[in-house]
C-alpha positions as CSV (number, residue, x, y, z in Angstrom):
1,X,-0.2,-0.2,-0.2
2,X,2.7,2.3,0.7
3,X,4.1,2.6,-2.8
4,X,0.7,2.7,-4.2
5,X,0.2,5.8,-2.4
6,X,3.6,7.0,-3.1
7,X,3.0,6.6,-6.8
8,X,-0.3,8.7,-6.9
9,X,1.7,11.9,-4.6
10,X,4.2,11.7,-7.6
11,X,1.3,12.5,-10.1
12,X,-0.9,14.8,-7.9
13,X,2.9,16.8,-7.7
14,X,3.5,16.5,-11.3
15,X,-0.1,17.6,-12.4
16,X,0.3,20.7,-10.0
17,X,4.0,21.5,-11.2
18,X,2.4,21.8,-14.6
19,X,-0.3,23.9,-14.1
20,X,1.8,26.4,-11.7
21,X,4.9,26.3,-15.0
22,X,2.3,27.1,-17.5
23,X,0.5,29.9,-15.6
24,X,3.8,31.4,-15.0
25,X,4.5,31.1,-18.2
26,X,1.2,33.1,-19.1
27,X,2.1,35.7,-16.6
28,X,5.3,36.4,-17.5
29,X,3.9,37.4,-20.9
30,X,1.3,39.5,-19.5
31,X,3.9,41.3,-17.4
32,X,6.3,41.7,-20.6
33,X,3.2,43.5,-22.6
34,X,2.3,45.8,-19.7
35,X,6.4,46.9,-19.5
36,X,6.6,47.1,-22.8
37,X,3.7,49.2,-22.7
38,X,4.9,51.6,-20.4
39,X,8.2,51.9,-21.7
40,X,6.6,53.0,-25.1
41,X,4.8,55.8,-23.5
42,X,7.7,57.0,-21.3
43,X,9.6,57.3,-24.7
44,X,7.0,59.0,-26.2
45,X,6.4,61.8,-23.7
46,X,10.5,61.9,-23.7
47,X,10.2,63.1,-27.6
48,X,7.0,65.0,-26.8
49,X,8.8,67.0,-24.4
50,X,11.8,67.9,-27.1
51,X,9.5,68.7,-29.6
52,X,7.3,71.2,-27.5
53,X,10.5,72.7,-26.1
54,X,11.9,73.2,-29.9
55,X,8.5,74.3,-31.7
56,X,6.7,75.7,-29.0
57,X,3.4,73.1,-29.9
58,X,1.7,70.9,-27.7
59,X,1.3,67.3,-28.3
60,X,-0.7,65.2,-26.2
61,X,-0.9,61.7,-25.8
62,X,-4.6,60.4,-26.7
63,X,-3.7,56.3,-26.4
64,X,-1.3,53.7,-26.2
65,X,-2.5,50.7,-28.1
66,X,-1.3,47.3,-28.4
67,X,-1.6,44.3,-30.9
68,X,0.5,41.2,-31.4
69,X,3.7,43.0,-30.9
70,X,3.0,46.6,-32.6
71,X,2.3,49.2,-30.4
72,X,0.4,52.3,-32.0
73,X,0.9,56.0,-30.1
74,X,-1.9,58.1,-31.3
75,X,-1.1,61.8,-30.3
76,X,-2.8,64.9,-30.7
77,X,-0.9,67.9,-32.1
78,X,-2.0,71.6,-31.7
79,X,0.0,74.8,-33.1
80,X,3.5,74.7,-34.0
81,X,5.1,74.3,-37.4
82,X,6.7,70.5,-37.3
83,X,5.7,68.4,-40.2
84,X,4.2,65.1,-39.5
85,X,6.9,62.9,-40.6
86,X,9.6,64.5,-38.1
87,X,7.0,63.9,-35.1
88,X,6.4,60.3,-36.5
89,X,10.2,59.4,-36.2
90,X,11.2,61.0,-33.2
91,X,7.9,59.3,-31.2
92,X,9.0,56.0,-32.6
93,X,12.7,56.5,-32.3
94,X,12.5,57.1,-28.8
95,X,9.5,54.6,-27.9
96,X,11.9,52.0,-29.4
97,X,15.3,53.1,-27.7
98,X,13.0,53.3,-24.3
99,X,11.3,49.9,-25.2
100,X,15.1,48.2,-25.8
101,X,16.6,49.4,-22.2
102,X,13.5,48.2,-20.5
103,X,13.9,44.5,-21.8
104,X,17.4,44.8,-22.7
105,X,18.6,47.3,-19.2
106,X,20.7,50.1,-21.3
107,X,19.9,51.9,-24.0
108,X,20.9,51.3,-27.7
109,X,22.6,53.8,-30.5
110,X,19.8,52.7,-32.7
111,X,16.5,52.6,-32.9
112,X,15.2,49.1,-34.1
113,X,12.0,46.9,-33.8
114,X,13.2,45.1,-30.3
115,X,12.7,41.4,-30.4
116,X,11.8,39.2,-27.2
117,X,11.1,35.3,-26.6
118,X,7.3,36.5,-27.3
119,X,7.2,39.6,-29.6
120,X,9.3,41.6,-32.3
121,X,8.0,45.1,-31.2
122,X,7.8,47.6,-33.3
123,X,6.2,51.2,-32.9
124,X,3.7,52.7,-35.1
125,X,2.1,56.4,-34.5
126,X,-0.7,58.1,-35.5
127,X,-1.2,61.7,-35.2
128,X,-4.2,64.0,-35.6
129,X,-4.0,67.9,-36.3
130,X,-6.0,70.2,-34.3
131,X,-6.4,73.5,-35.5
132,X,-8.6,76.8,-34.2
């Protein structure tokens, strides 16, 4: 009877370990997505502060969305002369650098999509101009 009880205990412990390991894996992916989203917002805010200081315009982040590794940052631009391409490029580059820093631990020289175990993260920027 003792040997049989021990085998049942091993099966039970094995099932618990499999459940815990799968939940840990799923939780790590969710945590990574939130970390990347937060880093992208911080990078965008940094780029926006630089653009605001240089051109005297007002840029507001409306929304930051994530879909299968693509982070989309929607911004409102009020006043100011910077062209949309410059705003888009600066925000994208800064967001990618901050994502890389959040995942690896240091800032890269060049802004490129960031590859992790779950996704390859890239950034898209949507711009809406508001005029009075």
